[in-house]
DRENLUM-838213 format. One record per residue (C-alpha): residue in one letter; x, y, z. Coordinates in steps of 0.02 Angstrom, whole numbers, plus 50000, padded with zeros to 5 digits. Last residue first. Layout:
aa x y z
A X Y Z .
...
This chain:
aa x y z
N 50256 50551 49902 .
L 50076 50488 49903 .
L 50118 50317 49974 .
R 50215 50394 50117 .
N 50066 50496 50179 .
K 50114 50673 50231 .
I 50025 50777 50100 .
T 50082 50956 50080 .
K 49989 51094 50169 .
D 50148 51183 50230 .
K 50109 51123 50406 .
N 50102 50943 50347 .
C 49931 50862 50328 .
G 49815 50808 50469 .
F 49659 50888 50396 .
L 49643 50953 50219 .
M 49491 51030 50134 .
R 49442 51066 49954 .
Q 49261 51023 49913 .
A 49197 51174 50011 .
T 49339 51282 50075 .
N 49495 51252 50178 .
G 49627 51387 50153 .
S 49649 51495 50000 .
V 49834 51486 49954 .
K 49895 51326 50038 .
V 49720 51253 50018 .
F 49729 51267 49828 .
E 49904 51194 49814 .
S 49860 51048 49927 .
V 49695 51015 49838 .
E 49779 51006 49667 .
L 49922 50901 49737 .
C 49796 50780 49814 .
K 49706 50752 49650 .
K 49868 50728 49556 .
E 49932 50606 49686 .
L 49767 50513 49678 .
K 49782 50482 49492 .
D 49961 50420 49507 .
L 49911 50313 49656 .
T 49775 50225 49555 .
I 49892 50185 49410 .
S 50026 50124 49531 .
A 49903 50011 49622 .
S 49843 49940 49457 .
Q 50024 49906 49410 .
F 50054 49811 49571 .
H 49896 49712 49532 .
K 49960 49660 49361 .
T 49869 49724 49207 .
G 49846 49599 49066 .
N 49941 49439 49031 .
N 49894 49371 49201 .
D 50019 49245 49266 .
L 50084 49374 49390 .
N 49913 49384 49472 .
S 49950 49374 49659 .
F 50107 49482 49654 .
I 50029 49643 49722 .
E 49923 49566 49857 .
L 49740 49578 49811 .
H 49605 49601 49943 .
E 49432 49607 49866 .
F 49274 49646 49963 .
D 49096 49638 49897 .
N 48935 49732 49926 .
D 48748 49710 49944 .
L 48698 49848 50065 .
K 48706 49884 50253 .
V 48800 49730 50314 .
T 48759 49695 50497 .
D 48888 49685 50638 .
I 48888 49872 50678 .
N 48701 49884 50707 .
K 48714 50070 50744 .
A 48833 50127 50604 .
H 48773 49992 50486 .
F 48915 49898 50404 .
L 49007 49919 50239 .
D 49060 50101 50239 .
Y 49206 50046 50128 .
G 49119 50068 49963 .
Q 48983 49988 49857 .
D 49093 49885 49740 .
M 49240 49867 49858 .
K 49418 49851 49794 .
G 49592 49826 49867 .
F 49771 49835 49804 .
V 49899 49772 49929 .
Y 50088 49787 49950 .
N 50114 49954 50036 .
S 49930 49995 50056 .
V 49805 50044 49923 .
L 49617 50037 49945 .
R 49493 50078 49808 .
R 49316 50138 49777 .
R 49311 50187 49593 .
H 49249 50359 49543 .
I 49408 50457 49578 .
T 49401 50594 49709 .
E 49293 50749 49732 .
T 49377 50829 49882 .
L 49411 50803 50066 .
I 49588 50744 50098 .
L 49582 50678 50276 .
E 49749 50629 50349 .
L 49766 50509 50494 .
H 49925 50471 50590 .
I 49941 50319 50702 .
P 50079 50310 50834 .
F 50118 50136 50902 .
L 50020 50065 51050 .
R 49869 50021 50944 .
L 49683 50054 50929 .
K 49667 50195 51056 .
R 49744 50322 50938 .
I 49601 50290 50818 .
E 49468 50343 50943 .
T 49544 50512 50987 .
M 49593 50540 50805 .
L 49413 50516 50749 .
K 49347 50638 50879 .
G 49472 50771 50827 .
Y 49428 50746 50644 .
E 49244 50764 50689 .
K 49271 50930 50777 .
I 49377 51004 50637 .
W 49256 50932 50509 .
W 49107 51026 50581 .
S 49203 51192 50583 .
E 49260 51163 50403 .
P 49080 51154 50342 .
K 48988 50994 50292 .
D 48928 50967 50115 .
C 48974 50782 50113 .
D 49161 50827 50116 .
N 49191 50702 49975 .
A 49325 50572 50005 .
I 49511 50537 50012 .
I 49564 50448 50171 .
A 49749 50445 50209 .
I 49826 50333 50342 .
Q 50005 50334 50405 .
Y 50069 50209 50535 .
D 50207 50280 50643 .
I 50365 50180 50672 .
A 50412 50029 50779 .
L 50260 49927 50728 .
M 50154 49797 50815 .
D 49981 49723 50793 .
P 49973 49770 50610 .
L 49823 49876 50558 .
Y 49679 49793 50464 .
A 49549 49739 50592 .
D 49563 49891 50706 .
L 49575 49998 50551 .
F 49410 49930 50486 .
N 49325 49960 50653 .
I 49379 50143 50658 .
L 49338 50172 50476 .
N 49169 50087 50485 .
S 49103 50200 50623 .
F 49170 50357 50540 .
G 49098 50309 50371 .
R 48927 50267 50442 .
N 48905 50437 50522 .
I 48785 50418 50668 .
G 48624 50521 50662 .
K 48506 50374 50651 .
D 48615 50289 50520 .
E 48714 50415 50419 .
N 48786 50417 50244 .
S 48903 50537 50154 .
F 49067 50499 50243 .
Y 49134 50364 50126 .
Y 49040 50432 49975 .
N 49187 50479 49864 .
D 49290 50327 49914 .
T 49479 50328 49912 .
I 49562 50229 50051 .
I 49749 50248 50076 .
L 49862 50148 50192 .
S 50038 50156 50262 .
N 50152 50047 50368 .
S 50113 49880 50289 .
L 50161 49698 50281 .
A 50023 49587 50213 .
K 49882 49530 50324 .
D 49854 49351 50378 .
F 49673 49311 50340 .
T 49510 49340 50436 .
I 49475 49514 50369 .
V 49286 49495 50353 .
G 49246 49441 50530 .
K 49370 49568 50596 .
W 49266 49699 50505 .
N 49119 49666 50622 .
S 49157 49532 50752 .
P 48985 49451 50750 .
F 48976 49464 50560 .
T 48796 49477 50504 .
K 48722 49471 50329 .
N 48589 49605 50311 .
K 48636 49642 50129 .
E 48751 49511 50056 .
L 48940 49523 50062 .
D 49029 49423 49928 .
I 49207 49384 49985 .
Y 49368 49388 49887 .
Y 49546 49353 49942 .
S 49714 49357 49857 .
F 49885 49300 49917 .
D 50044 49314 49813 .
L 50140 49441 49919 .
I 50293 49330 49938 .
K 50344 49159 49873 .
E 50479 49029 49903 .
P 50550 49130 50047 .
L 50732 49185 50032 .
N 50840 49128 50175 .
H 51020 49180 50140 .
V 50965 49320 50024 .
S 50889 49400 50179 .
Y 50722 49481 50152 .
I 50652 49657 50175 .
A 50470 49690 50130 .
T 50429 49845 50234 .
G 50320 49853 50390 .
L 50456 49945 50486 .
D 50474 49851 50650 .
E 50408 49679 50600 .
R 50497 49679 50433 .
T 50655 49742 50519 .
K 50650 49601 50646 .
I 50634 49470 50509 .
A 50775 49546 50406 .
I 50889 49556 50559 .
A 50856 49374 50602 .
D 50893 49327 50421 .
Q 51065 49406 50428 .
I 51099 49530 50290 .
D 51147 49514 50107 .
L 50990 49600 50044 .
L 50836 49562 49941 .
F 50728 49718 49962 .
I 50549 49741 49901 .
S 50477 49913 49864 .
R 50307 49992 49897 .
P 50359 50101 50045 .
K 50523 50163 49971 .
E 50565 50300 50099 .
I 50535 50173 50239 .
T 50680 50075 50164 .
Q 50799 50205 50237 .
T 50764 50127 50407 .
L 50882 49988 50354 .
D 51035 50093 50394 .
T 51201 50009 50351 .
K 51117 49892 50227 .
I 51030 50039 50146 .
S 51198 50122 50113 .
E 51256 49970 50015 .
I 51096 49979 49914 .
Y 51124 50163 49874 .
I 51306 50143 49823 .
D 51271 49991 49715 .
L 51125 50063 49620 .
A 51139 49999 49441 .
T 50969 50003 49355 .
P 50890 49852 49272 .
V 50807 49858 49100 .
E 50625 49813 49131 .
M 50555 49639 49101 .
T 50394 49637 48999 .
A 50431 49551 48833 .
S 50546 49424 48914 .
S 50679 49312 48839 .
N 50798 49456 48805 .
Y 50790 49519 48983 .
A 50815 49347 49060 .
L 50961 49303 48947 .
F 51049 49469 48975 .
I 51020 49453 49164 .
P 51091 49276 49165 .
D 51247 49325 49066 .
E 51291 49216 48916 .
P 51243 49344 48783 .
N 51352 49476 48870 .
I 51285 49647 48819 .
L 51178 49680 48972 .
K 51305 49606 49092 .
E 51442 49723 49029 .
D 51331 49875 49054 .
L 51294 49814 49230 .
N 51478 49803 49268 .
D 51509 49980 49207 .
D 51360 50052 49300 .
N 51404 49980 49470 .
I 51316 49834 49550 .
N 51190 49810 49691 .
I 51045 49794 49571 .
C 50886 49897 49550 .
I 50739 49822 49456 .
H 50577 49918 49421 .
V 50435 49794 49413 .
G 50385 49739 49239 .
S 50341 49559 49276 .
K 50506 49480 49224 .
L 50590 49482 49394 .
V 50427 49444 49483 .
K 50400 49293 49370 .
N 50576 49232 49409 .
W 50540 49258 49594 .
H 50388 49144 49583 .
P 50477 49006 49488 .
F 50639 49011 49589 .
D 50714 48837 49571 .
E 50638 48803 49399 .
P 50679 48982 49348 .
F 50865 48946 49372 .
L 50967 49075 49277 .
A 50864 49232 49315 .
I 50836 49189 49498 .
E 51019 49140 49517 .
D 51079 49302 49436 .
L 50962 49400 49550 .
I 51036 49312 49702 .
E 51212 49360 49649 .
Q 51176 49541 49605 .
E 51103 49592 49773 .
S 50929 49660 49754 .
Y 50813 49809 49758 .
L 50647 49764 49676 .
A 50535 49912 49637 .
T 50349 49950 49645 .
M 50319 50131 49602 .
C-alpha cells in the first residue's frame, strides 16, 4: 500500500493552498492512504469543521481517502527513522532537519522529507524506450537505464519466461539479471537490498537450481558493497511482465531477458521498456501507477503465499520452489510483506 505519513501543519497547507503545492495537492487527493500526526479526537473535529483545510479537500475530491490519525506512531518514527523500512512504499513528511532527511534517504532508500524543505515534486518521472531487435547498447542495461533512479531498497521482477531461454548454453535470464541489477541498484545503501524474482522453473530440477542460485549470488554480491539478498520464487506467475520497486512500476512487453546472453550488448527481440514512478500520472482519471503497483503486488502476494505454504509442507517440487527465503519458508522481500 502506498501511504503518506505527514505532520498536520504541512498537510493543512497543501490542502489549503493548491496553487503553492500543485503536485502535493494532487498526491493528497489521489487516493493514497493518508496518515496524520494528530490524535483521533482532533482529527474527528477537523473532518466535521466546514472551514478546516482537510474537510475542504476531502469534500472537494471524489478520490481522496479519509485520513487516519496516527500521532503516536509518527512521533515514534521521528525518534527512530529506521522504522520507515517497514513501510517500503510510503512517503514521510516529517518535522526533522533537512540534513537528516537527506542522509536517511541515502541510507535507507525510503522517501523521507523534511517539512522545512519540501521539494516541489517527487516521484513524477516516467521513461519509455522502444527496443528494436539487434539494436546495440555498448554498456548493456546501463545504456537503457540512463536516468536518475528513484529511491529503492527492494525490487520484484515477475516474468514467467525469465529463465526459459538460452543462447549457446548460457541462460539469458541469468545474464540479464546480473547486468540489470548493476544498472538499477543504488550506488550506496546502509541496509540490505532485497530482490525477488518470480518466474517459471523452466523444467529444471531442484539440484540444478541449487547450483545456479549459488552462482547467481556469487556474482550479485560483487555488484555493490552493501548486502544484496536474492529470492527466487519459481512457479507459474502472472501473465504480464512487470517490475515493482519501492516507488516504481515497470513494464516490458517481451520480458526482462532483453539482451543476448553471449552478445550482451545486442537486443534479442523487439521489446520495450517502461519505467513509471508512482506519481507520474496523477492527472490520469483512470488507474494511477501507484494503484497498478498495488494491484500487481496483491496478485503476487497470493501466488507467493501459495508456494510458501506448499513448500513448507512438501519441500521444493516442480513448479513450486523457493530459494533465499526465510527458514520457515516465508517470503523475505519487504514489498511482499
